[in-house]
N, C-alpha and C positions, 0 to 999 in steps of 0.2 A: 618849370612848375613842378613842385614836389608833392608828395602825398598829402601834406598839410595845407596846401593852397586850395582855395576855391577857384571856380572858373573865372570869376571877375574880381576876386579880392574882397567881396562882401558876403558875409554869412547870411544864408537864407534858411538853412535847415532842410533844404530840398535836395535829398540824395537818393540815388537809385542803385540797385545791385549792379555791379560791374562798372559803375561810374566812380568819379573821384570822391574822396572824403572832403568834408568841409570842417574848418577849424574856426572857433570863435575865441578870440583872445580877450579875456577879462583882465583886470588889473593884477590879480593874484593867481588866477586859474585859467588854463587853456582847456577848451572842450572840443574834442574832435569827434565828429559824427560820421559813421560809415554804414551803408546798407549792405546786407549780405543775403544770399540765397534768392534766386530769381522767383521761386515759387512763393516763399513766405515773406520776403522783403522785410527782414528784421533789422532794426537799428541797434548798433553797438556804439557805446560812447567811451572814448578814452579820455580820462581827466588827468591833467598834469599840473602839478604845483610849479608855478613859474619861479619861485624862490629856490626850491630844493631839487626840482626835477623828479620828485616822487610821482608815480603813476598808479592809477586805479582804473580798471575796466568795468563798465556796467554792461552786463550780459555778453558772455562769450557765446554768441548765438550760433554761429556757423563759420565755415571757411577759415579754419585755424591759420593756414599760411598767410592769408590776408591780414588777420589780426596780429600775428606775430611780426609781420613786416611793419605794421603801423606802430606797434609797441617799440620796436627797434632795440638797440643794445642797452638802453637805459634801465631795463628791468621793469618789474611790475610788483607793486606791493600787495595788491589785493584784486580779486574779482568778486563783484557783487552780482548775484543772480536775483533779479527782481521777483521771480516767481517760478514755480515748479514746472511749467509747461515745456514740453520737449523742445520746442523750436527756440527756446531762449538759452539753452545750455549745451548744444551739440559740440561746441569746440572747447568746452570747459576742461575736459581731461587733458587735451593736448596743450592748451595754454598753461595750465597749472604745472604739467610735467616739464615744460620748457623753463618756467620762471620760478616755480616753487611759491607762487603767490598764495596769500591767505584767502580762503574761500568763505564768503559771507552770504548768508541766506536768511530770510525771515524764518523764525523758529518753527511755525507750523508746517512749512514747506520743506524743511531741511532734510528729513528722512527720505522724502520722495525724490529730491534731487540726487541724493547719494544712491538710492536704488536705481535710478535711471542712468546715472553717469559713472558709477563706481568711484566717485570722488568724495572723500570725507569732507564734511563741513567743519571748518575751524571755528567760526563764530555764528551763533544763532542769535539774531537780533530782533528787537521789537520796538514798539513806540518809544521815542525819546532817546534811543541809543544813537551813537555817532560813529561815523567812519571818517578817518583822517586821510587827506591827500597831502602829505607833507605838512605845511603850515596852514592848510585849509581844512575846514571841517564841514562834513555833510551830516545833516540830521535825518534820522530814519523816521518815516511816517508809515505806520502799519495801516494798510487799507484793505481789509478783507472783502471778499465777494467774488472777484474774478477767480482767485484761489484763496484758501484760508490764510496763507502766509505771504500774500503779495505785499511788497513794500515800495514806497517812493523815497527818493532822496532829495533833500532840500539843501541848496547852497545859498546862504544869505550873503550876497556880495556886499561887503562894506562900502564899496565905491559905486554901487549901482543897484539894479533891480534883482529880486530873488530869481533863482533858477531851480526848477523842479524836474526831476527825472521820474516819470510816472509809470514805467513799465507798460502793462496792458490795463491799468486801472482807469486811465483818463486819456482821451484823444480829442482833437478838434471834432466837435459834433456829437460827443457822447461819452459815456463811461464804457468800460470794457464789456466784452461778451460774457453773459452769465448763462448761456445755453438753455434758455427757457425756464430756468429755475427762479420762480418769483421771489422766494425768500433770499436767495443769493443776490438778486438784483436790488431788493429793498436794502439789504445790508450794504452793498457797494454804493448805491446812490446816497444813503445816509452818511456813510463814512467820507465819501468824496465831498459832500456838502459841508459836514461839520469839521473835518480835519484839514481840508484844503481851501475851499471857497470861503469859509467863515474865518479862516486864520490868515490868509495871504491876500495881498493887494492885487488889484487889476493888472498891474504891470508885471506880474510874475510870468516869466517865460517858461513854458513846460515842453519837455522832450519825451515823446512817447516811444513805446517799443516797436511801432511800425508807423510809417508815413511821416507827414510833415509835422513840424512843431506848432505850438499854439500859444495864445495869451489868455490868462484867466479872465480878463475883462471882456474879451470877445465871446467867451463861452458862458459867462455868468447869467446873461438874460435868458438862456435856454434851459436852465436847471428845471424849472417847473414843467416845461415841455418834455424833457427827458423822463421825468418822473411819471408824467401822465401816459406817455407812450409805452413805458415799461421796458425800455432797452436803451 
């Protein structure tokens, strides 16, 4: 069994720090999920175009040696940092130094990422921009609230369901932490509702920055409850 195998060959999205990665093989895109750092348990996602072999990493969160092993000798085209919080970019400098990958960050968070990591941001992206993984295209969805420049990445699989990488903006059970800031929570819940739930179908599978994956259809009935409880 190699790094890209799951324990039983079936992708569940349930990974833990120190445990094996899991890979989901779509028709055109491979999605490999790995958890790093026992304390923070961040998810990192390596996306690989099955036609060209091009690779993009979503959140170089920690444990650079583990991520570099996962990337392998094929190289890396880009690293997308979903938002500026420290736990999502601790391995960014080492990964970029090894592969010279393009650094992609939501525009309002870009300066903070550079200040924290010392890594220059090559692309400052916003709503409607795209990130390519070989012949596959990811659409950027800007979802402010958790941080001003938080972004999600949408892959519209032409042969199946949509796939959404949400960073810390959306989890099974609620939106991301807004640290008691009522205005930030209102912004985040509004943008998650209008830009994600109102635009994407129930079968959309989403991949958060921590913990297990989710389905929009399972979370949709809880939106009013999330708004009422205020977190």
